[in-house]
C-alpha positions as CSV (number, residue, x, y, z in Angstrom):
1,X,0.0,0.1,0.0
2,X,2.9,2.4,0.7
3,X,4.0,2.0,-3.0
4,X,0.5,3.2,-4.2
5,X,0.6,6.2,-1.8
6,X,4.1,7.0,-3.1
7,X,3.2,6.7,-6.7
8,X,0.1,9.0,-6.2
9,X,2.2,11.5,-4.3
10,X,4.9,11.7,-7.0
11,X,2.5,12.2,-9.9
12,X,0.7,14.9,-7.9
13,X,3.9,16.6,-6.8
14,X,5.8,17.2,-10.1
15,X,5.5,16.6,-14.0
16,X,6.7,13.1,-14.0
17,X,5.6,10.0,-15.9
18,X,4.7,7.0,-13.7
19,X,6.5,4.1,-15.4
20,X,5.4,1.5,-13.2
21,X,6.1,-0.6,-10.1
22,X,8.0,-3.8,-9.7
23,X,7.9,-6.5,-6.7
24,X,11.7,-7.1,-6.2
25,X,11.4,-9.7,-3.6
26,X,11.4,-9.8,0.1
27,X,8.3,-7.6,0.3
28,X,10.1,-4.7,-1.5
29,X,8.6,-2.7,-4.2
30,X,10.3,-0.3,-6.5
31,X,8.3,2.5,-8.2
32,X,9.7,4.0,-11.3
33,X,9.1,7.6,-12.6
34,X,10.7,9.5,-15.5
35,X,11.0,13.1,-16.2
36,X,13.3,16.1,-15.9
37,X,15.9,15.7,-13.1
38,X,14.4,18.5,-11.0
39,X,10.8,17.1,-11.4
40,X,11.9,13.7,-10.6
41,X,13.9,14.8,-7.4
42,X,10.8,16.7,-6.3
43,X,8.5,13.7,-7.0
44,X,10.8,11.3,-5.2
45,X,10.9,13.4,-2.1
46,X,7.1,13.6,-2.1
47,X,6.8,9.9,-2.7
48,X,9.2,9.0,0.0
49,X,7.4,11.1,2.5
50,X,4.1,9.6,1.5
51,X,5.4,6.1,1.9
52,X,7.1,6.7,5.2
53,X,3.8,7.7,6.7
54,X,2.6,4.0,5.9
55,X,5.6,1.9,5.9
56,X,9.4,1.9,5.6
57,X,11.4,3.6,2.6
58,X,14.6,1.6,2.2
59,X,16.1,3.8,-0.6
60,X,15.4,6.7,-3.0
61,X,17.7,7.0,-6.0
62,X,17.6,9.5,-9.1
63,X,19.8,8.8,-12.1
64,X,20.4,12.0,-13.9
65,X,21.1,11.7,-17.5
66,X,21.5,8.0,-17.6
67,X,24.2,6.5,-20.1
68,X,22.7,5.3,-23.4
69,X,23.4,1.5,-22.4
70,X,21.4,2.1,-19.2
71,X,18.8,3.9,-21.0
72,X,18.1,1.0,-23.3
73,X,17.2,-1.3,-20.4
74,X,14.9,1.2,-18.6
75,X,11.1,0.8,-19.2
76,X,9.4,3.3,-21.5
77,X,12.4,4.8,-23.2
78,X,12.1,8.4,-24.0
79,X,12.7,9.3,-27.7
């Protein structure tokens, strides 16, 4: 449920695209968003705060300007 709250807060806080969520095992869920670096930072801050109110946030990470090799494996490649 915390991942849903985080996703909702992120798309409401900044102009980002919700790419999706992945269950990565052990009860952990990753929520992925894309957008400009500043917007993604604002969104992840809001998402982390929302998730903390319900559960535990293990990590938040923003990849600014991913290398093209990394870009190729990320969901919803931007063209």
